[in-house]
C-alpha positions in Angstrom: -25.4 -33.3 -22.3 -28.5 -35.0 -20.8 -31.1 -33.3 -18.7 -29.9 -35.4 -15.7 -26.4 -33.8 -16.0 -27.9 -30.3 -16.3 -29.9 -30.9 -13.1 -26.8 -32.2 -11.3 -24.7 -29.2 -12.3 -27.5 -26.7 -11.2 -27.9 -28.6 -7.9 -24.2 -28.3 -7.1 -24.2 -24.6 -8.1 -27.2 -23.8 -5.9 -25.8 -25.9 -3.0 -22.5 -24.0 -3.1 -24.2 -20.6 -3.5 -26.5 -21.3 -0.5 -23.5 -22.5 1.5 -25.4 -25.8 2.2 -22.1 -27.5 3.2 -18.5 -26.4 3.5 -17.4 -29.7 2.0 -19.2 -29.0 -1.3 -17.7 -25.5 -1.5 -14.3 -26.8 -0.7 -14.2 -29.4 -3.5 -16.3 -27.5 -6.0 -13.6 -27.4 -8.6 -13.1 -31.2 -8.4 -16.8 -31.8 -8.8 -16.9 -29.4 -11.7 -14.0 -31.2 -13.4 -15.7 -34.6 -12.8 -18.9 -33.4 -14.5 -17.0 -31.9 -17.4 -15.3 -35.3 -17.9 -18.7 -37.0 -17.9 -20.1 -34.5 -20.4 -17.1 -34.9 -22.7 -17.4 -38.7 -22.7 -21.1 -38.6 -23.5 -20.8 -36.2 -26.4 -18.1 -37.0 -29.0 -18.8 -33.8 -31.0 -18.2 -31.6 -28.0 -15.0 -33.5 -27.2 -13.7 -32.9 -30.7 -14.5 -29.2 -30.5 -12.8 -28.9 -27.1 -9.7 -30.6 -28.5 -9.5 -28.2 -31.4 -9.8 -25.2 -29.1 -7.2 -26.5 -26.5 -8.5 -24.1 -23.9 -7.1 -21.0 -25.7 -9.0 -17.8 -26.6 -9.6 -16.9 -30.2 -8.8 -13.4 -31.6 -12.4 -12.5 -32.5 -14.0 -9.9 -30.3 -17.6 -8.7 -29.8 -16.3 -5.2 -29.0 -14.6 -3.3 -26.2 -16.0 -2.8 -22.7 -14.6 -0.5 -20.0 -14.8 -0.3 -16.2 -18.0 1.4 -15.3 -19.8 0.3 -18.5 -22.8 -1.9 -19.1 -23.6 -3.4 -22.5 -26.5 -5.3 -24.0 -26.0 -8.3 -26.2 -27.6 -11.3 -27.9 -26.3 -14.8 -27.7 -26.6 -15.6 -31.4 -26.2 -18.8 -33.4 -22.9 -17.7 -34.9 -21.3 -16.6 -31.5 -17.8 -18.2 -31.0 -17.5 -21.1 -28.6 -16.1 -20.2 -25.2 -12.7 -21.8 -24.3 -14.1 -23.8 -21.4 -17.1 -25.7 -22.9 -17.1 -24.6 -26.5 -20.7 -23.4 -26.0 -21.9 -20.1 -27.7 -20.3 -17.0 -26.1 -19.8 -13.4 -27.1 -16.2 -12.1 -26.5 -15.4 -8.5 -25.3 -12.0 -6.9 -24.9 -11.3 -5.2 -21.5 -8.4 -2.9 -20.4 -7.8 -1.0 -17.2 -5.8 2.1 -16.5 -4.4 1.0 -13.1 -4.0 -2.1 -11.2 -7.4 -2.8 -9.6 -10.0 -5.4 -8.8 -13.1 -5.3 -11.0 -16.5 -7.0 -10.8 -17.7 -8.5 -14.0 -21.4 -9.5 -14.0 -23.3 -11.4 -16.7 -27.1 -11.6 -16.4 -29.8 -13.0 -18.7 -33.4 -14.1 -18.4 -33.5 -17.4 -20.2 -30.4 -19.5 -19.3 -27.7 -20.1 -16.7 -25.0 -17.6 -17.5 -21.3 -18.3 -17.8 -18.2 -16.1 -17.8 -14.6 -16.8 -18.9 -11.7 -14.4 -18.6 -8.5 -14.7 -20.6 -5.3 -12.7 -21.1 -3.7 -11.5 -24.3 -1.7 -14.7 -24.7 -4.9 -16.8 -24.9 -4.6 -18.2 -21.4 -7.8 -18.8 -19.5 -7.4 -17.0 -16.1 -10.8 -17.4 -14.4 -14.3 -18.8 -15.1 -17.6 -18.7 -13.3 -20.9 -20.2 -14.3 -24.4 -21.0 -13.2 -27.4 -19.3 -11.7 -27.0 -17.4 -8.5 -30.7 -17.8 -7.8 -31.4 -18.3 -4.1 -34.7 -20.1 -4.6 -35.9 -23.0 -6.7 -38.9 -20.7 -7.6 -36.6 -18.1 -9.3 -35.8 -18.6 -13.0 -32.3 -19.5 -14.1 -29.9 -16.8 -15.3 -29.9 -14.6 -12.3 -26.2 -14.0 -12.9 -22.6 -15.1 -12.9 -19.7 -13.0 -11.7 -15.9 -12.7 -11.7 -13.8 -10.6 -9.4 -10.3 -10.6 -11.1 -7.4 -8.5 -10.2 -6.3 -6.8 -13.4 -3.2 -5.1 -14.6 -2.9 -2.0 -16.9 -0.2 -3.8 -18.9 -2.6 -6.5 -20.3 -5.5 -6.7 -22.7 -8.2 -9.1 -21.5 -11.0 -11.0 -23.2 -14.3 -11.5 -21.4 -16.6 -14.3 -22.8 -20.3 -13.9 -22.0 -22.0 -17.2 -22.7 -24.1 -20.0 -21.3 -23.1 -22.4 -18.6 -24.1 -25.5 -20.5 -25.8 -26.1 -23.9 -28.9 -24.2 -24.9 -30.8 -22.7 -27.7 -29.4 -19.3 -28.8 -31.2 -16.0 -29.3 -31.4 -14.9 -25.7 -30.6 -11.3 -24.7 -28.1 -10.6 -21.9 -26.5 -7.8 -19.9 -22.7 -7.6 -19.3 -21.3 -5.0 -16.9 -17.8 -4.2 -15.5 -17.7 -2.3 -12.2 -14.7 -0.9 -10.4 -13.7 -1.7 -6.8 -16.1 0.8 -5.3 -18.9 -1.6 -6.2 -17.7 -3.8 -3.3 -16.2 -1.1 -1.0 -18.6 1.8 -1.3 -20.5 0.9 1.9 -17.5 -0.3 3.9 -17.8 0.6 7.5 -15.0 3.1 8.6 -12.9 2.2 11.6 -10.2 4.1 13.4 -7.4 3.1 15.8 -9.0 2.0 19.0 -12.2 0.8 17.5 -13.7 -2.7 18.2 -16.6 -3.7 15.9 -18.6 -6.8 15.2 -19.1 -7.3 11.4 -22.7 -7.2 10.2 -24.0 -9.7 7.6 -26.0 -6.9 6.0 -22.6 -5.3 4.9 -21.2 -8.5 3.5 -20.1 -8.7 -0.2 -18.6 -11.4 -2.3 -15.1 -12.1 -1.2 -12.7 -10.8 -3.9 -9.6 -12.4 -2.4 -10.7 -16.0 -2.7 -12.4 -16.5 -6.1 -14.2 -19.8 -6.6 -15.3 -21.5 -9.8 -18.9 -21.8 -8.8 -19.6 -19.2 -6.1 -18.2 -16.6 -3.8 -18.2 -16.7 0.0 -19.2 -13.5 1.8 -16.8 -11.2 3.6 -17.2 -7.8 5.3 -14.9 -4.9 4.3 -13.8 -2.3 6.9 -12.2 0.9 5.8 -9.1 2.3 7.5 -7.8 5.8 6.6 -4.2 6.7 7.5 -2.7 10.2 7.1 0.8 9.2 8.1 2.9 6.0 8.2 1.7 4.0 11.1 2.2 0.7 12.8 -1.3 -0.9 13.2 -2.5 -3.9 15.1 -5.4 -5.9 13.8 -7.1 -8.5 16.0 -9.5 -10.6 13.9 -9.9 -14.1 12.5 -7.6 -14.4 9.5 -8.2 -11.0 8.0 -6.9 -9.9 4.5 -5.7 -6.4 4.0 -5.9 -4.6 0.7 -5.8 -1.0 -0.5 -8.9 0.8 -1.8 -8.4 -0.7 -5.3 -8.7 -4.1 -3.6 -5.1 -4.8 -4.5 -3.7 -7.1 -1.7 -1.0 -5.6 0.5 2.3 -7.5 0.2 5.1 -8.2 2.6 8.3 -6.2 2.4 10.1 -9.3 1.0 7.6 -9.5 -1.8 7.3 -13.3 -1.3 3.9 -15.1 -1.4 3.4 -17.1 1.7 0.1 -18.8 2.1 -2.2 -19.7 3.5 -1.5 -23.3 2.7 -2.4 -26.5 4.5 0.1 -28.6 6.6 -0.9 -31.8 8.3 0.1 -32.1 11.9 -0.9 -35.2 13.8 -3.6 -36.0 11.3 -5.1 -32.5 11.5 -5.0 -29.8 8.9 -3.8 -26.5 10.2 -3.2 -23.2 8.5 0.3 -21.9 8.3 0.7 -18.3 9.4 2.3 -15.9 6.9 4.3 -12.7 7.0 2.2 -9.6 7.7 2.3 -6.5 5.5 5.0 -3.9 5.9 4.6 -1.9 2.8 2.2 -0.4 0.3 0.7 -2.8 -2.3 3.3 -4.0 -4.8 3.0 -7.3 -6.6 -0.6 -8.2 -5.7 0.2 -11.2 -3.6 -2.4 -11.9 -1.0 -0.8 -11.8 2.5 -2.6 -13.0 5.5 -1.9 -11.3 8.8 -2.7 -14.4 10.9 -5.3 -14.7 13.6 -3.6 -11.6 15.1 -1.1 -9.4 13.6 0.6 -6.0 13.4 1.9 -4.2 10.3 3.5 -0.9 9.3 1.4 0.9 6.7 2.1 4.0 4.6 -0.5 6.8 4.4 -3.5 5.8 2.4 -6.8 3.9 2.4 -6.9 0.3 3.4 -9.6 -2.4 3.5 -9.7 -5.1 6.2 -11.7 -8.1 4.8 -13.0 -10.5 7.5 -15.7 -12.9 8.4 -19.4 -12.1 9.0 -20.0 -11.8 12.7 -16.3 -11.5 13.5 -15.1 -9.2 16.3 -12.4 -6.9 14.8 -10.1 -4.6 16.8 -7.9 -2.0 15.1 -5.4 -0.9 17.7 -2.1 0.7 18.5 0.8 -1.8 18.6 1.7 -3.5 21.8 5.1 -2.1 22.9 7.9 -4.6 22.5 9.2 -3.6 26.0 5.9 -4.8 27.4 6.2 -8.1 25.6 9.7 -8.9 26.7 9.7 -7.6 30.3 10.3 -11.1 31.6 12.6 -12.2 28.8 16.1 -13.7 29.5 19.1 -12.0 28.0 21.7 -13.7 25.8 25.2 -12.7 24.8 27.6 -14.0 22.0 29.1 -17.2 23.2 26.0 -18.3 25.3 23.9 -21.4 24.8 20.6 -21.3 26.6 17.9 -24.0 27.0 14.4 -22.7 26.7 10.8 -23.8 26.3 8.3 -22.6 23.7 4.8 -22.7 25.1 1.4 -21.7 23.8 1.2 -19.2 26.6 4.5 -17.5 25.5 4.4 -13.8 24.5 3.6 -13.0 20.9 6.2 -11.6 18.5 5.5 -8.1 17.1 5.7 -9.1 13.4 3.5 -12.2 13.1 2.0 -12.0 16.6 2.8 -15.7 16.9 3.7 -17.5 20.1 7.5 -16.9 20.5 10.0 -17.1 23.3 12.0 -13.8 23.4 15.6 -13.2 24.3 17.2 -9.7 24.5 20.7 -9.0 23.3 22.7 -5.8 23.4 24.8 -5.0 20.3 26.6 -2.3 18.4 26.3 -0.9 14.9 27.9 -3.2 12.3 28.2 -6.2 14.6 27.2 -9.5 13.0 25.2 -11.8 15.2 24.7 -15.5 14.4 21.9 -17.5 16.2 21.3 -21.2 15.9 18.6 -23.5 17.2 19.3 -27.1 18.1 17.5 -30.0 19.9 14.2 -28.5 19.1 11.1 -30.5 20.2 8.7 -28.5 18.0 8.3 -28.6 14.2 9.5 -26.0 11.7 11.7 -23.9 14.0 12.0 -20.2 13.0 14.1 -17.3 14.3 13.2 -13.7 14.1 15.3 -10.6 15.1 13.6 -7.3 15.8 14.5 -4.0 17.4 12.7 -2.6 20.4 10.3 -0.8 18.1 9.1 -4.1 16.7 10.7 -3.6 13.3 12.0 -6.9 11.8 15.7 -6.9 11.1 15.7 -10.4 9.6 14.2 -13.8 10.0 15.3 -17.3 8.9 15.0 -21.0 9.9 17.0 -22.6 12.6 20.1 -20.6 11.6 20.0 -16.8 11.3 22.6 -14.1 10.8 22.2 -10.4 11.0 24.3 -7.2 10.9 23.0 -4.7 13.4 22.1 -1.3 12.0 22.9 0.7 15.1 23.8 0.5 18.8 21.0 -0.8 21.0 19.0 -3.6 22.4 17.5 -6.2 20.1 15.2 -9.2 20.6 15.6 -12.7 19.2 12.3 -14.5 19.0 12.2 -18.3 18.9 9.0 -19.7 17.4 7.6 -22.2 15.0 7.0 -21.0 11.5 3.6 -22.6 11.8 1.2 -20.9 14.1 -1.7 -22.7 15.7 -2.2 -22.9 19.5 -4.1 -26.2 19.4 -1.2 -28.1 17.8 0.8 -29.5 20.6 3.7 -30.4 18.4 4.3 -26.7 17.8 5.6 -26.2 21.4 8.6 -27.8 23.2 12.2 -27.4 24.4 15.1 -26.0 22.4 18.7 -24.9 22.7 19.6 -21.4 21.5 23.3 -20.6 20.7 24.4 -17.0 19.9 27.8 -16.3 18.3 29.5 -13.3 16.9 30.1 -13.6 13.1 32.8 -12.1 10.9 33.5 -11.6 7.2 37.1 -12.5 6.3 39.1 -9.3 5.6 40.3 -10.8 2.3 36.7 -11.6 1.1 35.8 -10.1 -2.2 32.2 -9.2 -3.2 30.7 -10.9 -6.2 27.2 -10.2 -7.5 24.8 -12.8 -8.9 25.2 -12.7 -12.6 28.9 -11.6 -12.4 32.1 -13.5 -13.4 35.5 -12.6 -12.0 39.1 -13.9 -12.4 41.3 -14.5 -9.4 44.5 -16.3 -8.4 45.5 -18.6 -5.6 49.0 -18.0 -4.3 51.1 -19.5 -1.5 50.1 -16.4 0.6 46.3 -16.8 0.0 44.0 -17.2 3.1 42.9 -20.7 4.2 39.3 -21.8 4.4 38.0 -22.5 8.0 36.7 -26.0 7.1 39.7 -27.9 5.5 42.3 -25.2 6.2 43.2 -25.3 2.5 44.4 -22.4 0.3 41.3 -20.6 -1.1 40.0 -17.2 -2.0 36.8 -16.1 -0.1 33.9 -14.4 -1.9 30.7 -12.8 -0.4 27.8 -13.3 -2.8 25.3 -10.5 -3.3 22.1 -10.4 -5.4 18.7 -8.8 -5.9 16.3 -9.9 -3.3 17.1 -13.2 -1.5 17.6 -16.7 -2.8 20.1 -19.4 -3.7 22.6 -18.8 -6.5 24.8 -21.3 -8.3 28.6 -20.7 -8.1 30.8 -22.2 -10.7 34.6 -22.3 -10.6 36.7 -23.1 -13.7 40.5 -23.4 -14.0 43.0 -24.7 -16.6 45.7 -25.1 -13.9 44.1 -27.3 -11.2 40.9 -29.2 -10.3 38.6 -26.7 -8.6 36.7 -27.1 -5.4 34.2 -24.8 -3.7 33.3 -24.7 0.0 30.4 -22.6 1.4 30.5 -21.4 5.0 28.2 -19.3 7.2 29.0 -16.1 9.2 30.9 -18.1 11.9 32.9 -20.3 9.5 30.8 -23.4 9.7 30.3 -25.3 6.5 26.8 -24.7 5.3 24.6 -27.8 5.5 22.7 -27.6 2.3 19.1 -28.7 2.1 18.5 -31.9 0.1 18.7 -31.5 -3.7 21.3 -28.6 -3.6 24.9 -29.1 -4.6 27.5 -28.8 -1.9 30.6 -29.3 -4.0 31.4 -31.1 -7.2 33.7 -30.2 -10.0 33.7 -26.6 -8.8 29.9 -26.2 -8.6 28.0 -25.3 -5.4 24.8 -23.6 -4.3 25.1 -20.5 -2.1 22.4 -18.4 -0.4 22.5 -14.6 -0.9 20.4 -11.6 0.1 20.2 -9.0 2.8 21.5 -10.1 6.2 22.7 -13.4 4.7 26.5 -13.7 5.1 27.6 -16.8 3.3 31.1 -17.1 2.0 32.2 -19.1 -1.1 35.8 -20.3 -0.7 37.3 -21.0 -4.2 40.2 -23.5 -3.9 41.7 -26.6 -5.4 40.8 -30.3 -4.9 44.1 -31.0 -3.2 44.0 -27.8 -1.1 47.6 -26.9 -1.9 47.7 -26.0 -5.6 48.0 -22.5 -6.8 47.0 -20.7 -10.1 44.3 -18.6 -11.7 40.6 -19.4 -12.0 37.3 -17.9 -13.0 34.4 -17.8 -10.6 30.9 -17.0 -11.9 27.6 -16.8 -10.0 24.3 -17.4 -11.7 21.1 -16.1 -10.1 18.2 -18.4 -11.0 15.1 -16.9 -12.4 12.5 -16.1 -9.7 
């Protein structure tokens, strides 16, 4: 690699570290990749070595290192090549006793340091390289850092090497610190507090690792002695526990943030807020404002420097819906979603509320039509603000008890400056039913049944068919298959009110006895197993396969 390329790499690293421009930080990975391509093209020997390595870690190890430990080492001539650049690097094995965030730091006096983290399967998980010097007058090698979230079920390899080619023989220091290295000085806050975050308390952001540098975030500490619903008003905060394990939504689904273009602008899609203790380590953003139910424990709120953060009691649902219209099964109401609408208690997004009275065990089916805003979304909560279910423009739910509930009409995207996220809509509410003859079948199960002259008839073609309600772990879309030696099979999928389900593009509606069917809590979809002619009788086998998540 030429001196010119070394200078360019260091210039980019320092620019990102100093935060000279957001554009550089945002595309740092692409720049890094481009420089790597140039280096590979200019050095055939390096390219050959990289090909032989194929980006996988070797089994050799410089020794173990533990959380809380610091080791001294020397970058010798015979050190293995790291899996990113094939430059000299010393490998160390690392294990943790519990799921936690760690801070891996590599410092040296004579070179720009580099770090590579890999798992036990030889897969490169993270890398970071370059000097973190804040002045051109400081020597290179001030340090490189990784902030990975590690699992106790894995053995990791940490490669301490150089970010670029160099003469060997330099001494270095490698340390692994626990989460308290970032959270020890976190400012405590309690319900009712409003604070402005101070830049002096900022630490590298552990929730958004970068290849070249880390932005700064301020952690605030919240202690809860009992399960509590908490409101957080801040600018896109991230909530973790005290091990810096991100809190996840109750559904356990990752949901952002990701970019969606609206009228030529990039906006951030709001995601579900947390409703449980940390589980799978999926980062969940609470949105610009949000409320969540948290179990007893210690939590960290990570937010921007200079942000005003309020930790508060939840806003009562009754206060949010005091001007809401009521709706009953059989009604179709026309409404208007506005950016001045109340905010729902789950995502705290602009939403038009409708109250509905129901009884325990009753199945409600809500449907949106003629919507003028994009990505319509329905949410059902009780009067305590607890989510019963949510879905797209069609939603079904079985009420857990007698009482008043709220249907919230909103866009799944949340951004008050996007005009296309507001507009008119028609909301229809119906009462759903499950056929008395419906049998339950679980995803992964296979059953045998028989169509007779006395069998029920499906609500779409009015043909002889046997109804099945599909259940499964979590929520998703299963594949139902019907086989018969006595007739040509046909499957029909209907929702809770007997309408044929309009499958999204790419899913199979019917064909040689194969169809996709949604399943999960509060999803009442019925698979009707019949014949192609609609009048034939005989036995068949129905199997439901749950795809891997």
